[in-house]
Structure formats: C-alpha cells, structure tokens
Phi, psi and omega in degrees: 000321174303315184290322174300319184291320183288327184263010173075026180249054186291136171221183185280352185267127176258351179095356184260155177283125181291147178297132172091358175296144181282137176296151179290338184248027183287137177088354179262148182241139181053203186286127190275332177079200177284174174297154180290338180266002191288317183232138181247147184298137180077000177275137183264135177294162181295330180270020181292138177239134181288168175293133185102352172297154178232156175216159177248130182285174181293340179269356178099359181275154177265138175242146188233130176290120181258338190201160171272158357272329184214060176255112180242147169221159178297136182293325180290342173279323181293319177299313177304316177296329185297319186275314191259354186087186188294153179297123178293152182295140182082008185236156179227169172253125178251149174263128193281322183273358182086345181274106193286356181259353180270100189248026176294145186300329177283353180259003179246142179226140171258121171234163174291152181295329178292321180285330175296314181297316181292327182288333177281339177270312188263293184260098180294114181268051178231043174283175179288328184277112183298334180290317175293321179300319179298310187296321181292319181293314178300323173297314174296328182287320181293314178301316180300321181295319178297310179306313177295323173293323183289329176289345188277000000 
C-alpha cells in the first residue's frame, strides 16, 4: 500500500482485513490437511521400495527392508541371524575386515557390548588383517567374561 501511495497509484484497498469481514476458514474444523484429491487410498508413492530392498546409511552400513511399511534392519545383523538365530541380549555384531558393505557370514563375529567397548578404547580391532581383528576381539570377549564372572 505504501509503494502504491508513493508512486501515485492510490486505490481503495489498504491490504488490511476490513472490520466485519468473514474469515477464510469460517465453518471449517481443525486441521484441513492436504487436498482430498492429493492421495488416494491404496496408492503407492513413486519412491516405494519393496521388501528385500537395500540401501546404504550415511555411516556406510547396508540396511535391508524386512517388512512394510518402513521396517529396515542392518544387513550384517540379518545375515548373522539367518545362520545363528536371534542376537543375544547385550551383544553386537562386529565386521572383521572393516568393510561395512561386506556382510558375508565369515566376516562377522558376535561379541558382548562390554568387550566391544573395551576393544574400541584399548585394542583397536581395525587392522588390515581380519584374522588379527578376530583374535583381538576374541581376547577382549574372554576378558569381559572373566570380569563378569568375578563381579558375580
């Protein structure tokens, strides 16, 4: 309105809501949401991925879609559970060669979270050799078991 006045193009509209004017949402209740024609029931979006699809996380791990609508799990855990059953409580799966996309069962080891924490702090199990990494992790796992038995 100020620009129009400055340039001499005055009209009767000030840009304000006139007193007594009806609100744009009069008679409507709550959140209106998207248009009624935007989505139809049963319609699948363009970016839908079927069960069994894989994607890579920002950390470099592979995730597998295991159920609808959006249930994803890390592939190395899924592969380990296919062979060995469900993951024990308080344990995690480590990848021996450090390649997060290599989910072959020979490249995976299940260790306790305590052993995983100590191996991350003291003995870094991230060497080039998978055999050396396995030996470091197994040693830490054994030390963790001894500590837990001594605490009981």
